[in-house]
Backbone of each chain as ProteinMPNN parsed JSONL, in Angstrom:
{"seq_chain_A": "MLELYEGALNVPQIITRWYSEEAEYNYGAYIPFIGTVREEDAIEGLSFDVYEPILFSWFDAWQAKAEALGAKLKMAHSRGDVLVHESSYIAAVFSPKRRVALEMIEQFVEDFKASAPIWKYDLKNGERLYARDRSTAIAGAGILGGKQ", "coords_chain_A": {"N_chain_A": [[3.053, -7.556, 24.015], [1.859, -9.966, 25.584], [-0.744, -11.585, 27.727], [-1.505, -14.061, 29.871], [-4.695, -14.938, 31.933], [-5.669, -16.441, 34.913], [-9.151, -17.369, 34.887], [-11.491, -15.259, 34.251], [-11.054, -11.373, 33.191], [-10.026, -9.392, 33.783], [-11.53, -6.395, 32.998], [-11.654, -3.439, 33.614], [-9.447, -2.715, 35.047], [-6.885, -4.018, 33.314], [-7.501, -2.073, 30.891], [-6.587, 0.003, 30.918], [-4.083, 0.591, 32.674], [-3.057, -0.577, 30.526], [-3.208, 1.886, 28.902], [-1.863, 3.376, 30.468], [0.776, 2.672, 30.042], [1.608, 3.388, 27.739], [1.514, 5.448, 27.403], [2.909, 7.744, 27.259], [3.983, 7.459, 24.374], [3.49, 9.06, 22.464], [1.398, 7.568, 20.617], [-1.488, 8.237, 18.929], [-3.75, 7.092, 18.469], [-5.611, 4.719, 19.822], [-7.316, 1.571, 20.411], [-8.977, -0.673, 21.651], [-10.165, -4.392, 21.688], [-12.568, -5.903, 23.063], [-13.811, -9.174, 23.941], [-16.539, -10.979, 25.37], [-18.509, -12.862, 27.141], [-21.572, -14.496, 26.088], [-24.649, -14.576, 27.284], [-26.289, -17.285, 25.696], [-27.634, -20.05, 24.281], [-28.194, -21.902, 26.69], [-25.752, -21.809, 27.661], [-23.931, -21.895, 31.326], [-21.167, -20.592, 30.719], [-17.705, -19.909, 29.475], [-15.299, -22.323, 28.93], [-11.343, -22.739, 28.971], [-8.303, -23.842, 26.574], [-5.486, -23.073, 26.154], [-2.394, -23.535, 24.095], [0.565, -22.233, 24.97], [3.591, -22.195, 23.869], [3.163, -21.833, 20.941], [1.437, -20.339, 20.632], [2.422, -17.993, 22.002], [4.833, -17.283, 19.16], [3.014, -16.846, 17.512], [2.283, -14.734, 18.357], [4.173, -13.103, 17.895], [5.012, -12.924, 15.759], [2.678, -11.348, 15.124], [2.857, -8.759, 16.203], [5.964, -7.82, 15.511], [4.889, -7.128, 12.386], [2.797, -5.32, 13.539], [5.175, -3.407, 14.906], [6.294, -2.964, 12.288], [5.047, -1.102, 11.282], [4.967, 1.092, 12.734], [3.313, 0.743, 15.198], [1.732, -1.092, 17.859], [0.873, -4.377, 19.541], [-0.664, -5.687, 21.885], [-2.559, -7.98, 23.973], [-5.025, -10.436, 26.084], [-5.999, -12.834, 27.787], [-7.769, -15.305, 28.203], [-7.486, -17.886, 31.126], [-9.47, -21.913, 31.357], [-11.958, -21.403, 33.637], [-14.778, -19.069, 32.575], [-17.253, -16.914, 33.124], [-21.23, -16.144, 31.99], [-21.336, -12.634, 30.915], [-18.699, -11.863, 31.564], [-15.79, -11.439, 30.78], [-13.243, -12.842, 28.398], [-11.388, -11.63, 26.894], [-9.086, -9.516, 25.48], [-7.798, -7.372, 22.428], [-5.558, -5.064, 21.459], [-4.207, -2.277, 19.982], [-1.699, 0.373, 19.481], [-1.195, 2.815, 17.95], [0.439, 5.877, 15.999], [-1.169, 6.839, 14.034], [-4.517, 6.948, 13.498], [-5.99, 5.092, 11.084], [-4.478, 2.984, 10.947], [-3.967, 1.43, 12.981], [-6.493, 0.823, 13.036], [-7.178, -0.7, 10.924], [-5.522, -3.032, 11.43], [-6.527, -3.807, 13.937], [-9.07, -5.635, 13.164], [-7.93, -7.407, 11.025], [-5.792, -8.622, 13.264], [-7.482, -9.818, 15.178], [-9.042, -11.551, 13.221], [-7.331, -13.025, 12.117], [-6.562, -13.941, 14.833], [-8.953, -15.567, 15.437], [-8.819, -17.62, 13.727], [-6.673, -18.833, 13.501], [-4.759, -18.605, 16.135], [-3.554, -20.71, 18.77], [-6.331, -21.661, 20.467], [-8.556, -23.245, 22.833], [-11.733, -23.661, 22.935], [-14.506, -23.905, 25.004], [-18.007, -25.312, 26.087], [-19.941, -24.852, 29.411], [-21.397, -26.027, 30.866], [-24.656, -27.568, 32.253], [-22.896, -28.791, 34.109], [-20.939, -29.926, 32.42], [-18.414, -29.841, 30.542], [-18.073, -28.945, 27.403], [-16.72, -29.232, 24.184], [-16.658, -26.53, 21.701], [-16.978, -27.598, 19.304], [-18.247, -27.14, 16.772], [-17.891, -24.149, 16.55], [-15.762, -24.132, 15.74], [-12.322, -24.008, 13.888], [-10.25, -24.907, 12.037], [-6.965, -24.97, 12.14], [-5.27, -23.301, 8.717], [-3.97, -25.008, 6.108], [-3.898, -27.826, 7.905], [-5.299, -31.097, 8.494], [-3.137, -32.494, 7.601], [-1.843, -35.428, 8.51], [-3.887, -36.323, 7.847], [-4.322, -36.716, 5.125], [-4.322, -34.707, 3.588], [-2.81, -32.886, 1.62]], "CA_chain_A": [[2.659, -7.994, 24.725], [0.957, -11.12, 25.4], [-1.257, -12.234, 29.275], [-3.176, -15.295, 30.278], [-5.193, -15.075, 33.48], [-6.537, -17.945, 35.136], [-10.123, -16.977, 35.071], [-11.941, -13.792, 33.437], [-10.626, -10.989, 32.936], [-10.053, -7.764, 35.17], [-11.218, -5.406, 31.835], [-10.938, -1.608, 33.394], [-7.436, -2.595, 35.119], [-6.083, -4.034, 32.342], [-7.004, -1.466, 29.862], [-6.897, 0.885, 31.946], [-2.957, -0.179, 32.753], [-2.203, -0.05, 29.017], [-3.401, 3.687, 28.431], [-1.517, 4.377, 30.897], [2.005, 2.021, 30.172], [1.856, 3.794, 26.379], [1.114, 7.623, 27.359], [4.357, 9.191, 26.414], [4.746, 7.281, 23.48], [3.263, 9.499, 21.27], [0.674, 7.083, 19.75], [-2.763, 9.079, 18.659], [-5.247, 5.695, 18.76], [-5.445, 3.213, 21.097], [-8.554, 0.408, 20.119], [-9.526, -2.279, 21.978], [-11.474, -5.081, 21.73], [-13.475, -6.887, 24.454], [-14.569, -10.147, 24.462], [-17.155, -10.998, 26.786], [-19.044, -13.811, 27.298], [-23.248, -13.642, 25.933], [-25.697, -15.965, 27.625], [-27.171, -18.357, 24.883], [-28.042, -21.747, 24.617], [-27.64, -22.504, 28.287], [-24.347, -21.872, 28.884], [-23.39, -20.702, 32.023], [-19.694, -19.735, 30.915], [-16.977, -20.201, 28.398], [-13.986, -22.474, 29.3], [-10.307, -22.374, 27.572], [-7.429, -24.157, 26.641], [-4.871, -22.553, 25.475], [-1.241, -24.162, 23.912], [1.285, -21.114, 25.001], [4.635, -21.73, 22.801], [2.594, -21.824, 19.485], [0.472, -18.166, 20.524], [3.395, -16.771, 21.634], [5.248, -17.362, 18.378], [1.533, -16.438, 16.687], [1.537, -13.209, 18.284], [5.423, -12.216, 18.237], [4.635, -12.698, 14.623], [2.182, -9.92, 14.638], [4.326, -7.81, 16.626], [6.451, -7.346, 14.336], [4.905, -6.845, 11.796], [2.777, -4.001, 13.591], [5.741, -2.836, 14.689], [7.082, -2.559, 11.045], [4.391, 0.65, 10.378], [4.72, 2.019, 13.69], [2.227, 0.638, 15.571], [1.947, -1.573, 18.761], [-0.067, -4.473, 19.973], [-1.185, -6.256, 22.937], [-3.834, -9.298, 24.309], [-4.723, -10.69, 26.757], [-6.623, -13.921, 27.393], [-8.157, -16.436, 29.717], [-7.337, -19.996, 30.904], [-9.925, -22.18, 32.117], [-14.092, -20.86, 33.172], [-15.451, -17.303, 32.421], [-18.74, -16.846, 33.354], [-21.707, -15.313, 30.719], [-21.467, -11.325, 31.081], [-17.281, -11.713, 31.917], [-15.083, -11.156, 29.43], [-11.95, -13.712, 29.011], [-10.59, -11.946, 25.66], [-8.871, -8.509, 24.94], [-6.593, -7.258, 21.774], [-5.75, -3.887, 21.425], [-3.46, -1.769, 19.269], [-1.766, 1.136, 19.451], [-0.585, 3.41, 16.516], [0.667, 7.283, 15.325], [-2.684, 8.164, 13.15], [-6.178, 6.311, 13.422], [-6.352, 3.976, 10.163], [-3.381, 1.686, 11.148], [-5.188, 0.4, 13.646], [-8.539, 0.577, 12.791], [-7.243, -1.379, 9.875], [-5.352, -3.515, 12.006], [-7.541, -4.266, 15.07], [-9.44, -6.14, 12.16], [-7.094, -8.18, 10.709], [-5.605, -8.855, 13.704], [-9.134, -10.191, 15.83], [-10.178, -12.255, 12.377], [-6.79, -13.712, 12.388], [-6.549, -14.851, 16.276], [-9.592, -15.795, 15.702], [-8.954, -18.526, 12.506], [-4.978, -19.346, 14.049], [-3.664, -19.127, 17.712], [-3.959, -21.94, 19.123], [-6.572, -22.077, 21.522], [-9.882, -24.434, 22.107], [-13.416, -23.409, 23.94], [-15.243, -25.155, 25.655], [-19.42, -24.348, 26.425], [-19.756, -25.043, 30.511], [-22.861, -26.415, 30.536], [-24.891, -28.78, 33.338], [-21.988, -29.195, 35.103], [-19.641, -29.985, 31.771], [-17.565, -28.894, 29.704], [-18.107, -29.723, 26.169], [-15.996, -28.928, 23.06], [-17.117, -25.698, 20.982], [-16.112, -28.124, 18.048], [-18.757, -26.196, 15.677], [-17.574, -23.403, 16.117], [-14.233, -24.201, 15.815], [-11.946, -23.602, 12.898], [-9.457, -25.697, 11.308], [-5.77, -23.704, 11.61], [-4.492, -23.15, 7.516], [-3.031, -26.284, 6.388], [-4.871, -28.46, 8.598], [-5.533, -32.216, 7.993], [-1.774, -33.7, 6.474], [-1.895, -36.528, 9.103], [-4.854, -37.144, 6.778], [-3.923, -37.141, 3.633], [-4.355, -32.884, 2.645], [-1.261, -32.077, 1.101]], "C_chain_A": [[1.319, -9.094, 25.008], [0.654, -11.707, 27.346], [-2.096, -12.589, 29.139], [-3.564, -14.819, 31.475], [-6.066, -16.688, 33.593], [-8.234, -17.417, 35.631], [-10.211, -16.063, 33.738], [-11.127, -12.593, 33.714], [-10.829, -9.5, 33.676], [-10.289, -6.074, 34.028], [-10.969, -4.181, 32.436], [-9.865, -1.634, 34.082], [-7.173, -2.881, 33.966], [-5.878, -2.844, 31.265], [-6.511, 0.054, 30.208], [-5.319, 1.226, 32.762], [-2.243, 0.326, 31.24], [-2.559, 0.747, 28.737], [-2.786, 3.842, 29.243], [0.729, 3.822, 30.644], [2.327, 3.185, 28.518], [1.557, 5.371, 26.303], [2.063, 8.398, 27.258], [4.741, 8.471, 25.548], [4.464, 7.877, 22.322], [2.061, 9.026, 20.443], [-0.85, 7.746, 19.88], [-3.689, 8.154, 18.457], [-4.762, 4.812, 19.28], [-7.221, 2.509, 20.748], [-8.344, -0.555, 20.751], [-10.595, -2.669, 22.043], [-11.642, -5.936, 22.877], [-14.029, -7.812, 23.687], [-15.056, -10.279, 25.282], [-18.212, -12.127, 25.872], [-20.846, -13.833, 27.355], [-23.774, -15.352, 26.791], [-26.431, -16.246, 26.045], [-26.416, -19.735, 24.869], [-27.825, -22.505, 26.02], [-26.781, -22.25, 29.098], [-24.462, -21.239, 30.268], [-21.563, -20.433, 32.363], [-19.118, -20.698, 29.73], [-16.17, -21.337, 29.04], [-12.807, -22.68, 28.356], [-9.189, -23.009, 27.555], [-6.709, -23.873, 25.949], [-2.738, -23.671, 25.456], [0.357, -22.57, 23.766], [2.612, -21.098, 24.243], [4.008, -21.439, 21.179], [2.153, -20.434, 19.801], [1.339, -17.608, 21.027], [4.301, -16.19, 20.748], [4.204, -16.265, 17.378], [1.756, -15.208, 16.691], [2.581, -12.34, 18.316], [5.23, -12.285, 16.249], [4.406, -10.773, 13.77], [2.777, -8.764, 15.108], [5.017, -7.232, 16.266], [6.151, -6.445, 13.196], [4.174, -5.839, 12.204], [3.872, -3.023, 14.162], [6.75, -2.257, 13.253], [6.06, -1.084, 10.409], [4.051, 0.891, 11.95], [3.573, 2.107, 14.896], [2.001, -0.729, 17.081], [0.972, -2.831, 19.231], [0.176, -5.306, 21.717], [-2.294, -6.647, 23.555], [-3.576, -9.715, 25.177], [-6.267, -11.38, 26.728], [-7.057, -15.135, 28.53], [-7.795, -17.659, 29.473], [-8.372, -20.569, 31.557], [-11.235, -21.136, 32.111], [-14.087, -18.987, 32.823], [-16.981, -18.022, 32.266], [-19.418, -16.238, 32.504], [-21.227, -13.829, 31.851], [-19.96, -10.898, 31.688], [-16.69, -11.538, 30.672], [-13.759, -12.106, 29.702], [-11.007, -12.978, 27.176], [-10.471, -9.984, 25.209], [-7.313, -8.105, 24.274], [-6.68, -5.883, 21.781], [-4.67, -3.333, 20.975], [-3.364, -0.035, 18.894], [-0.621, 1.727, 18.195], [-0.234, 5.265, 16.391], [-0.643, 7.604, 14.747], [-3.727, 6.378, 13.017], [-6.136, 4.839, 11.977], [-5.316, 3.12, 9.904], [-3.863, 0.904, 12.046], [-5.898, 0.314, 13.583], [-8.34, -0.6, 11.844], [-6.445, -2.65, 10.5], [-5.615, -4.457, 13.03], [-8.235, -5.481, 14.154], [-8.266, -7.27, 12.092], [-6.42, -9.259, 11.896], [-6.283, -10.095, 14.278], [-9.12, -11.567, 15.334], [-8.831, -13.679, 12.117], [-6.937, -14.732, 13.624], [-7.935, -15.532, 16.604], [-9.911, -17.676, 14.633], [-7.295, -19.68, 12.753], [-4.371, -19.83, 15.284], [-5.121, -20.416, 18.764], [-4.475, -22.248, 20.45], [-7.951, -22.268, 21.73], [-11.227, -23.783, 23.224], [-14.051, -24.165, 23.835], [-17.229, -24.545, 26.41], [-19.147, -25.372, 28.01], [-21.138, -24.809, 30.322], [-23.636, -27.943, 31.377], [-24.033, -29.591, 33.882], [-20.921, -29.813, 34.139], [-19.411, -29.785, 30.818], [-17.212, -29.688, 28.246], [-17.395, -28.06, 24.952], [-16.574, -27.853, 22.213], [-17.229, -26.57, 19.281], [-16.81, -26.995, 16.649], [-18.47, -24.789, 15.489], [-16.061, -22.688, 15.846], [-14.108, -24.158, 13.994], [-10.554, -23.97, 12.741], [-8.095, -25.164, 10.881], [-5.459, -24.202, 9.801], [-3.54, -23.933, 7.249], [-2.642, -27.536, 7.444], [-4.625, -29.626, 8.429], [-4.039, -33.054, 7.286], [-1.334, -35.069, 7.242], [-2.597, -37.47, 8.176], [-5.071, -37.803, 5.682], [-4.377, -35.791, 3.062], [-3.05, -33.364, 2.726], [-1.71, -30.655, 0.738]], "O_chain_A": [[0.14, -8.965, 24.681], [1.559, -12.108, 28.078], [-3.154, -12.187, 28.655], [-2.708, -14.229, 32.135], [-6.66, -17.508, 32.892], [-8.395, -17.102, 36.81], [-9.528, -16.02, 32.714], [-10.347, -12.795, 34.645], [-11.828, -8.834, 33.948], [-9.624, -5.042, 34.115], [-10.02, -3.592, 31.918], [-9.115, -0.67, 33.926], [-7.18, -1.877, 33.253], [-4.791, -2.523, 30.785], [-6.136, 0.967, 29.473], [-5.376, 2.193, 33.522], [-1.376, 1.147, 30.94], [-2.243, 0.707, 27.548], [-2.767, 5.072, 29.253], [1.679, 4.508, 31.02], [3.448, 3.687, 28.429], [1.43, 6.165, 25.371], [2.024, 9.626, 27.176], [5.971, 8.466, 25.499], [4.949, 7.499, 21.256], [1.602, 9.813, 19.616], [-1.357, 7.737, 21.002], [-4.759, 8.698, 18.185], [-3.676, 4.236, 19.204], [-8.202, 3.226, 20.948], [-7.477, -1.363, 20.417], [-11.66, -2.098, 22.275], [-10.76, -6.559, 23.468], [-14.739, -7.448, 22.75], [-14.511, -9.89, 26.315], [-18.541, -12.234, 24.691], [-21.456, -13.364, 28.316], [-23.423, -16.532, 26.819], [-27.029, -15.369, 25.422], [-25.342, -20.236, 25.201], [-27.304, -23.608, 26.186], [-26.671, -22.28, 30.323], [-25.031, -20.155, 30.393], [-20.92, -20.224, 33.391], [-19.609, -21.698, 29.206], [-16.522, -21.278, 30.218], [-13.011, -22.796, 27.147], [-8.68, -22.916, 28.672], [-6.931, -24.271, 24.806], [-2.136, -24.205, 26.387], [0.889, -22.145, 22.741], [2.923, -19.964, 23.876], [4.654, -20.749, 20.391], [2.576, -19.472, 19.16], [1.37, -16.43, 20.671], [4.738, -15.058, 20.955], [4.531, -15.257, 16.752], [1.631, -14.467, 15.716], [2.436, -11.152, 18.606], [5.475, -11.216, 15.69], [4.896, -9.92, 13.029], [3.163, -7.861, 14.366], [5.006, -6.024, 16.502], [6.742, -5.399, 12.929], [4.465, -4.884, 11.484], [3.642, -1.827, 13.984], [7.636, -1.402, 13.249], [6.288, -0.335, 9.458], [2.878, 0.866, 12.321], [3.082, 3.122, 15.39], [2.685, -1.609, 16.559], [-0.132, -2.313, 19.403], [1.194, -5.318, 22.409], [-3.136, -5.775, 23.767], [-2.413, -9.737, 25.581], [-7.277, -10.988, 26.145], [-6.46, -15.579, 29.51], [-7.717, -18.347, 28.456], [-8.582, -19.938, 32.593], [-11.576, -20.369, 31.211], [-13.281, -18.067, 32.957], [-17.532, -18.974, 31.714], [-18.685, -15.511, 31.835], [-20.912, -13.863, 33.04], [-19.853, -9.803, 32.239], [-17.304, -11.522, 29.605], [-13.243, -12.214, 30.815], [-10.247, -13.661, 26.49], [-11.405, -9.307, 24.781], [-6.208, -8.237, 24.802], [-7.762, -5.375, 22.075], [-3.718, -3.85, 21.559], [-4.219, 0.681, 18.371], [0.397, 1.209, 17.737], [-1.126, 5.87, 16.985], [-1.166, 8.683, 15.027], [-3.53, 5.239, 12.594], [-6.302, 3.663, 12.304], [-5.186, 2.547, 8.822], [-4.156, -0.274, 11.844], [-6.376, -0.592, 14.266], [-9.19, -1.491, 11.86], [-6.848, -3.632, 9.877], [-5.147, -5.593, 13.108], [-7.806, -6.558, 14.565], [-7.829, -7.871, 13.074], [-6.428, -10.472, 11.686], [-5.873, -11.227, 14.018], [-9.15, -12.564, 16.056], [-9.104, -14.871, 11.977], [-7.287, -15.911, 13.562], [-8.166, -15.998, 17.72], [-10.79, -18.523, 14.789], [-7.006, -20.798, 12.326], [-3.761, -20.869, 15.537], [-6.276, -20.688, 19.092], [-3.842, -22.775, 21.365], [-8.713, -21.63, 21.004], [-11.061, -23.629, 24.434], [-14.285, -24.989, 22.951], [-17.438, -23.53, 27.075], [-18.421, -26.366, 27.989], [-21.805, -23.884, 29.858], [-23.268, -29.097, 31.16], [-24.198, -30.785, 34.131], [-19.939, -30.277, 34.717], [-20.3, -29.484, 30.021], [-16.442, -30.62, 28.016], [-17.491, -26.833, 24.911], [-17.473, -28.488, 21.661], [-17.566, -25.965, 18.263], [-16.166, -26.318, 15.848], [-18.74, -24.226, 14.428], [-15.528, -21.58, 15.779], [-14.985, -24.215, 13.132], [-9.698, -23.314, 13.335], [-7.853, -24.9, 9.704], [-5.423, -25.411, 9.576], [-2.438, -23.87, 7.795], [-1.546, -28.028, 7.708], [-3.444, -29.694, 8.089], [-4.07, -34.065, 6.584], [-0.525, -35.801, 6.674], [-2.347, -38.615, 7.799], [-5.636, -38.836, 5.323], [-4.851, -35.849, 1.927], [-2.418, -34.001, 3.569], [-0.887, -29.831, 0.34]]}, "seq_chain_B": "MVTVEFLGPIQKAALTLEAVSLRDVANVLKEDHEMAQWLENCAVAVNDTLVASLDTPLKDGDKVSLLPPVCGG", "coords_chain_B": {"N_chain_B": [[13.108, -42.134, 19.202], [10.729, -40.5, 19.091], [8.342, -38.01, 19.924], [4.368, -38.144, 20.201], [1.905, -35.644, 20.856], [-0.771, -34.348, 22.223], [-3.648, -31.993, 21.628], [-5.578, -29.568, 22.902], [-8.935, -30.568, 23.328], [-8.699, -33.308, 22.509], [-8.849, -36.383, 23.916], [-5.987, -37.869, 24.441], [-3.69, -39.74, 25.521], [0.243, -38.524, 25.791], [2.37, -40.591, 23.562], [4.546, -42.142, 22.431], [7.403, -42.594, 19.884], [8.821, -44.801, 17.116], [10.201, -42.508, 15.064], [11.206, -41.531, 11.305], [10.171, -39.84, 9.864], [6.997, -37.592, 9.824], [5.521, -39.082, 7.618], [5.121, -41.417, 8.911], [4.432, -40.981, 11.466], [1.884, -39.97, 10.703], [1.397, -43.218, 9.337], [0.73, -44.983, 11.431], [-0.863, -42.819, 13.22], [-2.889, -43.863, 11.602], [-4.298, -45.973, 12.123], [-5.027, -45.934, 14.429], [-8.061, -46.075, 15.617], [-10.038, -44.112, 17.148], [-9.175, -41.914, 16.932], [-9.137, -40.777, 14.232], [-11.687, -38.78, 13.694], [-10.136, -36.648, 14.451], [-7.727, -36.455, 12.249], [-8.362, -35.423, 9.958], [-9.113, -32.688, 10.588], [-6.64, -31.525, 12.034], [-3.65, -29.06, 12.598], [-0.654, -29.334, 12.07], [2.565, -29.218, 14.388], [6.113, -29.034, 14.838], [8.182, -29.591, 17.141], [6.776, -27.159, 18.058], [6.689, -25.747, 16.301], [4.54, -24.55, 13.184], [4.062, -27.023, 10.706], [3.787, -28.275, 7.268], [4.196, -30.505, 5.436], [3.824, -33.986, 5.147], [6.13, -34.84, 4.534], [8.199, -34.237, 6.552], [11.281, -34.365, 8.305], [11.82, -35.805, 10.257], [13.564, -36.394, 14.129], [14.854, -38.307, 16.799], [14.241, -37.187, 19.321], [12.279, -35.745, 19.025], [9.112, -33.385, 19.323], [6.113, -33.847, 18.424], [3.121, -32.007, 17.559], [0.118, -32.355, 17.918], [-2.863, -29.657, 16.878], [-6.084, -29.076, 17.054], [-9.838, -28.443, 15.717], [-9.016, -24.317, 15.953], [-10.762, -22.254, 18.166], [-10.71, -19.346, 19.789], [-11.238, -16.281, 22.117]], "CA_chain_B": [[12.036, -42.069, 20.005], [9.439, -38.749, 19.066], [6.567, -38.143, 21.307], [3.045, -37.309, 19.549], [1.24, -34.839, 21.832], [-2.337, -34.735, 21.209], [-3.89, -30.567, 22.941], [-7.022, -28.783, 23.372], [-10.342, -31.669, 22.747], [-8.232, -34.787, 22.166], [-8.835, -36.86, 25.062], [-5.284, -38.606, 24.287], [-2.046, -39.596, 26.482], [1.292, -38.965, 24.778], [2.797, -41.263, 22.591], [6.269, -41.648, 21.893], [7.287, -43.544, 18.82], [10.238, -44.951, 16.459], [9.879, -42.146, 13.008], [11.962, -40.899, 10.88], [9.3, -38.353, 9.066], [6.085, -37.35, 9.724], [4.486, -40.111, 7.741], [5.688, -42.306, 10.017], [3.328, -40.865, 12.795], [0.506, -40.456, 9.963], [0.685, -43.913, 9.75], [0.801, -44.983, 13.171], [-2.388, -43.049, 14.126], [-4.14, -43.83, 10.837], [-4.629, -47.42, 12.802], [-5.704, -45.3, 15.787], [-10.173, -45.307, 15.004], [-10.155, -42.784, 17.787], [-8.243, -40.393, 16.15], [-10.703, -40.834, 12.656], [-12.67, -37.938, 13.607], [-9.283, -35.798, 14.412], [-6.526, -36.613, 11.58], [-8.856, -34.216, 8.975], [-9.1, -31.367, 10.829], [-5.37, -31.475, 12.813], [-3.027, -29.242, 12.787], [0.664, -30.374, 13.298], [3.578, -28.763, 14.913], [7.44, -30.121, 15.117], [9.042, -28.405, 17.716], [5.973, -26.447, 18.216], [6.196, -24.918, 14.588], [3.638, -25.733, 11.851], [4.787, -27.93, 9.061], [2.632, -28.479, 6.285], [4.401, -31.942, 4.619], [4.76, -35.032, 5.395], [8.001, -35.532, 4.163], [9.147, -33.439, 7.528], [12.114, -35.53, 8.742], [11.884, -36.29, 12.362], [14.731, -37.125, 15.03], [15.614, -38.839, 18.202], [13.757, -36.506, 20.658], [11.488, -34.799, 18.111], [7.987, -33.098, 19.915], [5.055, -33.497, 17.277], [2.298, -31.39, 18.335], [-1.712, -32.53, 16.88], [-3.711, -29.082, 16.578], [-6.914, -29.235, 16.995], [-9.717, -26.805, 15.047], [-9.137, -23.544, 17.541], [-11.623, -20.984, 18.683], [-10.416, -17.97, 20.843], [-12.209, -14.817, 22.276]], "C_chain_B": [[11.088, -40.47, 19.842], [8.561, -39.605, 20.118], [5.777, -37.252, 20.044], [2.244, -36.735, 21.387], [0.159, -34.238, 21.534], [-3.07, -33.237, 22.276], [-5.42, -30.363, 22.288], [-8.056, -30.389, 23.821], [-9.471, -32.918, 23.393], [-8.014, -35.324, 23.023], [-8.158, -37.797, 24.894], [-4.242, -38.667, 24.984], [-1.045, -39.15, 25.011], [1.339, -39.928, 24.579], [4.565, -41.295, 21.942], [6.139, -43.449, 20.722], [8.642, -43.558, 17.689], [9.533, -43.963, 14.734], [10.636, -41.328, 12.69], [11.572, -39.611, 9.98], [8.212, -38.317, 9.773], [4.587, -38.362, 9.384], [3.887, -41.67, 7.766], [4.683, -42.659, 11.343], [1.982, -41.095, 11.892], [-0.333, -41.935, 10.261], [-0.235, -44.966, 11.014], [-0.548, -44.775, 13.446], [-3.294, -43.33, 12.979], [-4.819, -45.215, 11.184], [-5.279, -47.026, 13.904], [-7.178, -44.968, 15.674], [-10.499, -43.777, 16.415], [-9.47, -41.692, 17.783], [-8.672, -40.384, 14.737], [-10.888, -40.043, 12.922], [-11.272, -36.558, 13.649], [-7.933, -35.522, 13.063], [-6.772, -35.239, 10.496], [-8.357, -33.386, 8.504], [-7.472, -31.218, 11.812], [-4.554, -30.301, 12.002], [-1.1, -29.884, 12.761], [1.684, -29.611, 13.389], [4.958, -29.244, 15.211], [8.44, -29.58, 16.148], [8.222, -27.445, 18.074], [6.19, -24.97, 16.955], [5.658, -25.718, 13.738], [4.622, -26.381, 11.307], [3.439, -28.187, 8.486], [3.674, -29.945, 5.681], [5.124, -32.84, 5.501], [5.958, -35.898, 5.73], [8.836, -34.403, 5.41], [10.204, -34.625, 7.876], [12.153, -35.281, 10.241], [13.354, -36.802, 13.104], [14.319, -37.724, 15.713], [15.314, -37.36, 19.032], [12.97, -35.411, 20.436], [10.03, -34.39, 19.424], [7.247, -32.855, 18.433], [3.748, -33.321, 18.611], [1.013, -31.7, 17.2], [-2.515, -30.956, 17.249], [-5.253, -28.929, 16.602], [-7.914, -28.2, 16.58], [-9.822, -25.894, 16.625], [-10.448, -22.544, 17.133], [-11.42, -20.386, 19.534], [-11.321, -17.373, 21.146], [-13.179, -15.04, 22.382]], "O_chain_B": [[11.021, -39.573, 20.683], [8.279, -40.676, 20.657], [6.135, -36.322, 19.321], [2.153, -37.253, 22.5], [0.124, -33.549, 20.515], [-3.044, -33.343, 23.503], [-6.068, -30.948, 21.42], [-7.632, -31.156, 24.686], [-9.586, -33.358, 24.537], [-6.875, -35.089, 23.427], [-8.751, -38.872, 24.984], [-3.688, -37.584, 25.174], [-1.29, -39.289, 23.813], [0.534, -40.648, 25.171], [5.325, -40.604, 21.263], [5.506, -44.504, 20.683], [9.33, -42.564, 17.455], [8.845, -44.369, 13.797], [10.932, -40.39, 13.431], [12.289, -38.713, 9.538], [8.284, -39.177, 10.65], [3.509, -38.535, 9.953], [3.083, -42.462, 7.275], [4.317, -43.676, 11.931], [1.169, -41.997, 12.097], [-1.425, -42.194, 10.768], [-1.369, -45.396, 11.224], [-1.364, -45.641, 13.762], [-4.486, -43.101, 13.185], [-5.826, -45.558, 10.565], [-6.132, -47.776, 14.38], [-7.56, -43.799, 15.635], [-11.134, -42.73, 16.283], [-9.297, -40.767, 18.577], [-8.099, -39.444, 14.186], [-9.936, -39.498, 12.364], [-11.43, -35.577, 12.922], [-7.31, -34.461, 13.022], [-5.957, -34.361, 10.213], [-7.76, -33.038, 7.486], [-7.666, -30.189, 12.459], [-4.648, -30.384, 10.777], [-0.614, -30.769, 13.465], [1.928, -29.107, 12.293], [4.895, -30.102, 16.092], [9.526, -29.146, 15.765], [8.879, -26.527, 18.564], [5.91, -23.772, 16.913], [5.883, -26.893, 13.446], [5.836, -26.258, 11.467], [2.343, -28.282, 9.039], [2.571, -30.489, 5.618], [6.156, -32.803, 6.171], [6.443, -36.786, 6.432], [9.911, -33.863, 5.153], [9.862, -35.792, 7.685], [12.619, -34.448, 11.019], [14.115, -37.575, 12.521], [13.127, -37.949, 15.503], [16.223, -36.568, 19.279], [12.838, -34.421, 21.156], [9.98, -35.13, 20.407], [7.573, -32.045, 17.565], [3.47, -33.858, 19.684], [0.971, -31.376, 16.013], [-2.963, -31.152, 18.379], [-5.49, -28.348, 15.543], [-7.54, -27.045, 16.78], [-10.265, -26.213, 17.729], [-10.899, -22.244, 16.027], [-12.031, -20.819, 20.51], [-12.4, -17.666, 20.63], [-14.01, -14.141, 22.507]]}, "name": "protein", "num_of_chains": 2, "seq": "MLELYEGALNVPQIITRWYSEEAEYNYGAYIPFIGTVREEDAIEGLSFDVYEPILFSWFDAWQAKAEALGAKLKMAHSRGDVLVHESSYIAAVFSPKRRVALEMIEQFVEDFKASAPIWKYDLKNGERLYARDRSTAIAGAGILGGKQMVTVEFLGPIQKAALTLEAVSLRDVANVLKEDHEMAQWLENCAVAVNDTLVASLDTPLKDGDKVSLLPPVCGG"}
């Protein structure tokens, strides 16, 4: 399940609801990862653009990997502005035993950072500035510029 | 005609152009100076599937998307 929200996430509501949704499925492990906007470089917050069609297909591919291991993924992300000390991202894995969940949460979050079509901007002095230096080119990028 | 759309921080309106492969799209965009900073680092999708070759064929009505470097979370 992939959920998108305008603005900051209501973390207690989401992680509690996810816990309840899976309570009857005999999962022994539930590992949520919560991403919160830190106060640094005098930013007021972050802002996000999301390209849904590819984000959903990327997530579906990961869900298929999880299902093959008897696990389930859930993810929530913000669109638009999220202020300092608010949260913009939750990823969670449910699995029968801990090892699959511990390994999958790391792989999933790392691939999310490298591949999910989401763009981050710093909110600073009333401007929305692309976080170019913290962004990662998607694998295979550059073909239009001659990289094959 | 194919449509070329520019996602995220690329501040550019969508284009429509004649193209039979991604190579034709690349040739048009290389002439566009404001795109110079993006062509080396954008991933490319055709009809919302990422592609890896300039020889990817295109047909009338296809949508080409340019995805600049990402940073979710």
